[in-house]
N, C-alpha and C positions, 0 to 999 in steps of 0.2 A: 526723490524722496517718497517713501512709502506714506508717511503722514500726509503729505500734501495730496497724494493721489486718493487716498481714502477720505479726506476731508472735502475734496472737490466734487467726487462722485456722491458722496452723502448729501452735501449741500445742494448740488444740482438737482438731484432727486427730489429732496425735500421741497425745494423752491418751486419746481415743476409740478409736484402734486398739489401743493396749497394754491398756486396761480391758477391751474387748470380747474381745481375745485371752486374757486372764488368765481371765476368767469362763468362756469356752468350753472352756478347757484343764481348768480345776478340775472343771466339770460332766461332761466326757467321761472324765476320770480316775476320778470317782466313780461314774458309771453310763456304761460303754461303749455304743457303737451309736447314739448321738444323732447327728442332723444337726449339721454345724458352724455354719451360719448360722441364727440365731433372731432374728427381728425384735423380740421383747421385749427381749432382752439387749443389742441394738443401742440401743434406746431408754434403756435403764436405763444403759448405758456413756455416752451423749451426755448425760444428766443429770447423771452423776458429773463428766464432763470439762468442764462449765462452771466449776465452782470454780477448778481449777488453772489453766485457761486465763485466767481473770480475773486472779487473784494474779500469776501469772508474767509475763503480758504487761504489766501496770501496772509491775511491778518492772523489767522490761527496758526499757520505755519510758521510765521515770524516770531510769534509768542512762544511756540515749543523750542524753536531754535535759541531764542534767548535764554529760556529757563535750562536747556541742556549745555549752555556755553559753547555752541558751536562757533567756529570762526565767522566773523562777519561777512567777509567778502566771498568766501566759500559758499556760505548758505544763501548769499544774495545772487550769486551766478547760477547756482543749482535751481533755485526757486524761479529765476528769470526764465531759464531754458525750459522747465516744466510747465509753467503757466503759459508761456508764450506758445508752445506746441498745444496745449489744451485748447486755448482760445482760437487758434488758426483752425485746428481740426474741427472744433464744433461750429464755428461760423461758417466754414465751407459746408459741413453737413447739413446745418440748418437750412442755408441757402439751396441746397440740392433738395430738401424736403419741401421747401416752400414753392418750388417749380413743378412738384408732382400734381397731377389732375385731382388727387384726392384732397390736396391741401386748400383748394379753392371751394367756395361755398357753392354747392349745387343749386342750379336753378329750378330743377324739377324735384325739389324734395317734398316729402310727404306734408300734407296740411297739418299746420300747428295751431291754426285758429279757424274759426268760420270765414268762408270766402277767402282762402289765402291767396289766391291769384288777383286779387283786386286791391289797388292802392288806396291809401287814405284811411288806414286803420287807425282809430281813435282809442288812446290808452289815458288812464287818469289814475291819480294817486297823490296823497298828501296835499290836496287842493290844487293840484296843477294838472294840465292835460297836454297831451301832444298828438300830433297827427303824423304818422309815418308817410313819408311821400314816395317811397318804393314798396316792394313786397314785404310782407311781414317777416320774411326770414331775414331781412336785412335791417335788423333793429338799430344797427349803428350807422345807417346811412343818414341822409338829410332828413329834417323833420321840422314841424312847425310847433313852437311851444307857446302855451298860454299859462302865464303865472298870475296868481290872484292879485288884483288891483293893476294889472299891466295889460297892454294889448297883445296881439299875436307877434311872436318873434320867430324870425327864420334861423335856424341853426344847421349849417352844413355838415359841421363834424362835430358830434356831441362830446367827443372824449379827446384827451390828449393836448399837446401844446398848441395844435392849430385849431383849437376849439373856436368857433366863429365868435360866439360871445361867452366870455369866460365866467360871468356871473351866474350863468344858467346852471342848474343842478344836472350832474351826469346821470346816466342810467345806472341803477335804479334811483328813483327819486328820493328814496330814504337812504342817506349816506351815513353809514355807522362806522365808517374808518376815521381814526383818529388823525389829526393834522400831521403829526410827525410819521405816522405810517404811511399816510397818503403822499406826502413829499418824497418819501424813500422809493415808493413804488413808481412814481413818475419819473424820478431820476434814474432808477435803474432800468426802467423802460427806454428812458432816452440813450443811456450808455449802451444797452444792447443794440439799439438802432444805430448808433455811431458806428459800432463795429461792423454791423452789416452794410452800411453805406460805404465805409472805407473799402470792403471787398468788392463793392461794385466798380470801383476804380482799378480793379485787379488785384492778384495775389500780392504783388509788391507793395501797393498802397496798404493792404491789410497788415502785411508784416510791419511796416513802418509805424503804423498807428497803434497796433496792439504792442509791439515792442516798446515804443516810447511810454505807453500807458503803464505796462506791467514793470517797466524799469522804474518808474516814478513810485508805484507802490511797494516793490520790493526794496527801495533805497531807504525807505522809513523804518528800517530795522533798528536804527538808533533810538527811535521812540521808545521802543519796547524795552531798552536798556536803560533807560532813564532811572526808574525807580527800582527799589529793592523788592517791593511787594508785586508779585506777579499780576494780580487782580487790577491794581491801580495802573499798572503799565499797560495792561489790555484795554482798559478804559480809555487811557490817553491814546492808544493806538486807534481805537474805534473812532474817536474824534477826529484824529488826523485823517483817517480814511473817509470819513464823511465830508471833511473838507476837500479831499481830492475829488469825490463825486461831485461836490457842488462846482469845483473848479472845471471840472470836465464838461458839465452842462453849460456853465458860463462861457468857456472858450469856444464852443461849437455853436453858439448863436451867430446869426449872419451879421449882425452888427458889430460884434466883437471881432469876427474874423475879417470883415471889411477893414476896420481900424487897423489890426495888426497886419494886414496884407499891405497897406499903404505905408504903414511905418517901415516895414522891410524894404521899401523901394521897389516893390513888384518883382524882386529877383526870386523870391520864394514862392512856389506854387501854393494857391490858396488851400488846396487839400492837405497841405503839410504844414500849416501854421500851427495848429493846436499841438501836432505831434512835436514840432520844434520847442514849443514852449514846455511841454512835458519832459523832453530830453534834457533841455537846459536846467530845469529845476532838479532833475534827478542827478545830474552831474555836479551840481552845486552841493546837493546833500551828500553825495558820495564823498566829494572832496572834504567836506567838514567831517564826515566820518573817519576819513583816512587821517586827517590833522589830529582830531581827537584821539585816535588810536595811538598815533605816534607819540603824542605828548603824554598819554597815559603809560606808554611802554618805557619811555625814556626818563620818566620822573623817578628820581632817586626815593627808595623808601627808607623810613625812618627806623632805626634800630635794626 
């Protein structure tokens, strides 16, 4: 579908631009004097942009197919093939880019602050202070944070779900992101990481995970057909897709995977547990869609 291709590329480039811009502005505000363009941040931004581009392009394409009255299962099949090919190709490409020497942070970079080769740089802002325990270039490395009214607190990873102490503020100290946007940013980042982690198990593992996830997303076509007002249907679809994004994060937590792995009697590999749940939900939704279509087609019309 041309519409999906244009939507996916446009959303991918837009998400890449805003993510890269946000990362560079945050780091430059924290430690001034850095060069604006850095290839590692570009690769990291491209990795993050994959998930929002996938979710939003599928949502927009399903909405377009619903308005144009395309056959349900034909549009679902075509969209599944296109989205799966885009996800697999980009995931493999991003993995290749991350393996390039230019994608790693150089150790001999130009000085960005005074005495750049010495550890223990102290930064302060908004009443809090932190001490970087590595070189100033590695501002996302381990640090010691001093908050007003509290003692020194060690923080190994300042950002992400593996943050050592979650109540501590991320870099920079002044967080101007709304809670809704922040939660979306984290969930999209986790979704992109799950795709990359599945590829670490081989191309077959990536196909299974990406295929199950995209099948679940494209199976939600019936949500876009519920209302007669396209904007209201699009809003319902956005809520459904937000639920799928939260479900993906929930199912990929270690505790949930351990529970599901034990419930399956250990016959299903742990790496495929979440994929099996996605596929099962998608098949149930497609079965419901088929039954609803059959009832709607076989219902006699009055007059």
